[in-house]
C-alpha positions as CSV (number, residue, x, y, z in Angstrom):
1,M,-4.5,-9.0,6.7
2,H,-3.3,-9.8,3.2
3,I,-1.2,-8.1,0.5
4,D,-3.5,-5.9,-1.5
5,H,-0.9,-4.5,-3.9
6,I,2.7,-3.6,-4.6
7,G,3.2,0.0,-5.6
8,I,5.8,0.8,-8.2
9,A,7.0,4.4,-8.9
10,V,7.5,5.1,-12.6
11,K,8.8,8.1,-14.5
12,D,6.4,7.8,-17.3
13,L,3.0,6.1,-16.7
14,E,2.3,5.3,-20.3
15,T,5.7,3.5,-20.7
16,G,5.1,1.7,-17.4
17,I,1.7,0.5,-18.5
18,E,3.0,-0.8,-21.8
19,A,5.8,-2.7,-20.0
20,Y,3.5,-4.2,-17.4
21,E,0.9,-5.2,-19.9
22,K,3.5,-7.2,-21.7
23,L,5.1,-8.5,-18.5
24,L,1.8,-9.6,-16.9
25,N,0.2,-10.6,-20.2
26,G,-2.9,-8.5,-19.4
27,K,-4.4,-5.1,-19.6
28,C,-4.4,-2.3,-17.1
29,Y,-7.9,-2.5,-15.7
30,K,-8.1,0.9,-14.0
31,R,-6.5,4.3,-14.1
32,E,-7.1,6.9,-11.5
33,T,-5.8,10.3,-10.4
34,V,-5.6,10.9,-6.7
35,E,-5.5,14.7,-6.4
36,N,-4.6,14.9,-2.7
37,Q,-1.5,12.8,-3.3
38,K,-0.6,14.4,-6.7
39,V,-0.4,11.0,-8.3
40,E,-1.9,9.1,-11.2
41,T,-2.2,5.3,-10.7
42,A,-2.7,2.3,-13.0
43,F,-3.8,-1.1,-11.7
44,F,-3.1,-4.6,-12.9
45,Q,-4.8,-7.7,-11.3
46,T,-2.3,-10.5,-10.5
47,G,-4.2,-13.3,-8.9
48,E,-5.5,-12.2,-5.5
49,S,-3.2,-9.1,-5.4
50,K,-2.6,-6.1,-7.7
51,V,0.3,-4.1,-9.1
52,E,-0.2,-0.4,-8.8
53,L,2.0,1.9,-11.0
54,L,2.4,5.4,-9.6
55,G,3.2,8.4,-11.7
56,A,3.6,12.0,-10.4
57,T,1.2,14.6,-11.5
58,S,3.2,17.5,-10.0
59,P,7.0,18.1,-9.5
60,D,6.3,18.6,-5.7
61,S,4.5,15.3,-5.2
62,V,5.8,12.5,-3.0
63,I,6.3,10.3,-6.0
64,A,8.3,13.0,-7.9
65,K,10.5,13.4,-4.9
66,Y,10.9,9.6,-4.6
67,L,11.8,9.2,-8.3
68,E,14.3,12.1,-8.0
69,K,16.0,10.5,-5.0
70,R,15.8,6.8,-5.8
71,G,14.7,6.4,-9.4
72,E,12.0,4.0,-10.6
73,G,11.2,0.9,-8.7
74,M,9.2,-0.6,-5.8
75,H,7.7,2.2,-3.7
76,H,5.5,0.4,-1.2
77,V,3.8,-2.8,-0.1
78,A,0.1,-2.4,0.8
79,F,-1.8,-4.6,3.2
80,E,-5.6,-4.7,3.2
81,V,-7.0,-4.5,6.8
82,D,-10.6,-4.8,8.1
83,D,-10.4,-1.8,10.4
84,I,-7.6,0.7,9.5
85,H,-8.2,2.9,12.6
86,A,-7.8,-0.1,15.0
87,E,-4.8,-1.3,13.1
88,L,-3.1,2.1,13.2
89,D,-3.7,2.3,16.9
90,R,-2.2,-1.2,17.4
91,L,0.9,-0.3,15.3
92,R,1.4,2.9,17.2
93,D,1.2,1.0,20.5
94,E,3.8,-1.4,19.0
95,G,6.1,1.6,18.4
96,F,5.7,2.0,14.6
97,T,5.9,5.5,13.1
98,V,2.6,6.3,11.3
99,L,3.1,9.0,8.8
100,S,-0.3,10.7,9.2
101,D,-2.7,11.2,12.1
102,E,-5.7,9.9,10.1
103,P,-6.1,7.8,7.0
104,S,-6.9,9.6,3.8
105,C,-8.7,8.8,0.6
106,G,-6.5,6.9,-1.8
107,A,-6.9,5.1,-5.1
108,D,-9.1,2.1,-5.8
109,N,-11.8,3.2,-3.3
110,K,-9.6,2.8,-0.3
111,L,-8.7,4.6,2.9
112,V,-4.9,4.6,3.2
113,A,-2.2,5.3,5.8
114,F,1.5,4.7,5.6
115,I,4.1,3.3,8.1
116,H,7.6,4.8,8.0
117,P,10.2,2.5,6.2
118,K,12.7,2.9,9.1
119,D,10.4,0.6,11.1
120,N,10.0,-2.0,8.3
121,C,13.5,-2.9,7.2
122,G,13.5,-0.1,4.7
123,V,10.1,-0.8,3.1
124,L,7.3,1.8,3.1
125,V,4.1,0.0,4.2
126,E,0.7,1.1,3.3
127,L,-2.4,0.0,5.1
128,C,-5.6,0.2,3.2
129,Q,-9.3,-0.5,3.8
130,T,-12.0,-0.6,1.2
131,I,-14.5,2.2,1.7
132,G,-18.1,1.0,1.9
């Protein structure tokens, strides 16, 4: 398991991309809309990990609600795993609250599932596994 990316919620994706291109001294290498999560993403490579900017595509999306409640900032930490189903079973057995019964398709060609922040010292944790 390793950190795949840090997710950052932004009010305006274009403004966020401009800021992070300057901060990281590099271009956004990928943009993607994830319809089932009502989010548009932008990725930056930072060594072996990535930064993912998250912008809402609908006022009823999870990201829009997050921004309304907490404002811009770190949304989640994502850990890449080899077998997301086995890892979810292990974490459930350890008493963690998994926020969905099954992983779903996420950005960057990944299966994703989230662990409730109450179990992780206030941090939303995403597990991800590369598809294929």
